[in-house]
C-alpha positions in Angstrom: 0.0 0.0 0.0 1.3 3.4 -0.9 0.5 5.3 2.3 2.3 8.4 1.2 0.0 8.9 -1.8 -3.2 8.2 0.3 -2.2 10.7 3.0 -0.9 13.3 0.5 -4.2 13.2 -1.3 -6.2 13.7 2.0 -3.9 16.6 2.9 -4.3 18.2 -0.5 -8.1 17.9 -0.4 -8.1 19.6 3.0 -6.0 22.4 1.8 -3.1 21.4 4.0 -2.7 20.2 7.6 -1.7 16.9 9.2 -3.4 13.5 8.9 -4.8 12.4 12.3 -6.7 9.3 11.2 -6.9 6.7 8.5 -9.6 4.0 8.3 -10.7 1.6 5.6 -9.6 -1.5 3.8 -8.5 -2.4 0.3 -8.9 0.5 -2.0 -11.1 3.0 -0.1 -9.5 4.9 2.8 -11.1 7.6 4.9 -8.5 10.3 5.7 -9.1 12.8 8.5 -6.9 15.9 8.4 -6.4 18.5 11.1 -5.8 22.0 9.9 -3.5 24.5 11.6 -6.4 25.6 13.9 -7.3 21.9 14.7 -10.4 21.9 12.6 -11.0 18.6 10.8 -11.6 17.7 7.2 -12.5 14.2 5.9 -12.0 12.8 2.5 -12.2 9.3 1.0 -9.1 8.4 -1.1 -8.8 5.5 -3.6 -5.5 3.8 -3.1 -5.7 2.3 -6.6 -6.5 5.6 -8.3 -4.3 7.7 -6.0 -7.0 10.4 -5.7 -9.9 11.6 -3.6 -13.1 10.0 -4.6 -15.4 11.6 -2.1 -15.1 14.9 -0.2 -13.6 16.9 1.2 -16.1 17.4 4.0 -15.7 19.4 7.1 -16.0 17.4 10.3 -17.4 18.9 13.5 -14.9 19.3 16.3 -15.4 21.0 19.6 -12.9 23.5 21.1 -11.2 20.8 23.2 -10.7 18.5 20.3 -9.3 21.3 18.1 -6.9 22.3 20.9 -5.8 18.6 21.3 -5.2 18.3 17.5 -3.0 21.4 17.5 -1.0 20.3 20.5 -0.5 16.7 19.3 0.5 17.7 15.7 2.9 20.4 16.9 5.3 17.8 18.3 4.6 15.0 15.8 7.6 13.7 14.0 6.3 10.4 12.7 3.6 11.2 10.1 0.7 8.9 9.3 2.2 7.2 6.3 5.4 6.2 8.3 3.2 5.1 11.2 1.1 2.9 9.0 4.3 1.3 7.6 5.7 0.8 11.1 2.4 -0.7 12.4 2.1 -3.2 9.6 5.8 -4.0 9.9 5.4 -4.8 13.5 3.0 -7.7 12.8 4.2 -10.0 10.0 1.8 -10.2 7.0 -0.7 -7.8 8.5 -3.0 -5.3 6.9 -4.0 -2.0 8.4 -7.7 -1.2 9.2 -7.3 2.0 11.2 -4.7 4.4 12.5 -5.5 7.2 14.9 -3.3 10.0 16.5 -3.6 9.9 20.3 -1.3 10.7 23.3 -0.5 14.1 24.6 1.2 17.2 23.3 4.5 16.1 24.8 4.1 12.4 23.7 2.0 12.1 20.6 1.4 8.5 19.6 -0.5 6.5 16.9 -2.8 3.6 17.7 -3.2 1.2 14.8 -5.4 -1.8 14.4 -3.9 -4.5 12.1 -5.0 -8.0 11.1 -3.0 -11.0 10.1 -4.2 -14.6 9.7 -7.6 -13.9 11.3 -6.1 -12.2 14.4 -6.5 -8.5 15.1 -3.8 -6.7 17.0 -3.3 -3.2 18.4 0.0 -1.6 17.6 1.2 1.6 19.2 3.7 3.8 17.2 5.6 6.5 19.0 4.8 9.8 17.3 8.3 11.2 17.9 10.6 8.2 17.2 8.4 5.9 15.0 9.1 2.9 17.2 6.3 0.4 17.1 5.1 -2.0 19.8 2.4 -4.6 19.7 -0.2 -4.7 22.5 
């Protein structure tokens, strides 16, 4: 999967910002992007076509969510595409179903759900170092 194309298309559709969530399977991926003010924009990106197929749509976010988005993305060094690669690399033969930015401003982290051989695992990816750990 070319995560850099999927995330770049979501960011372009939003007019800039940082990907804070990926969800989907196969060809269709919902990409949620936080703008500089923490506001959210959602698009659906076709991995096969390498372009947005639906959206962009603004997503409601309250003031606390916007503030958390700004804080987490300010210290984020591992972007969504790299986190997706790290998460699937942590579980042999796995595919990603979701990736969400979590943690705090000081310690942003990604929470990924991956599946391999009928087993679903949660992988945490450090938002600063990119280190992945299962469980």
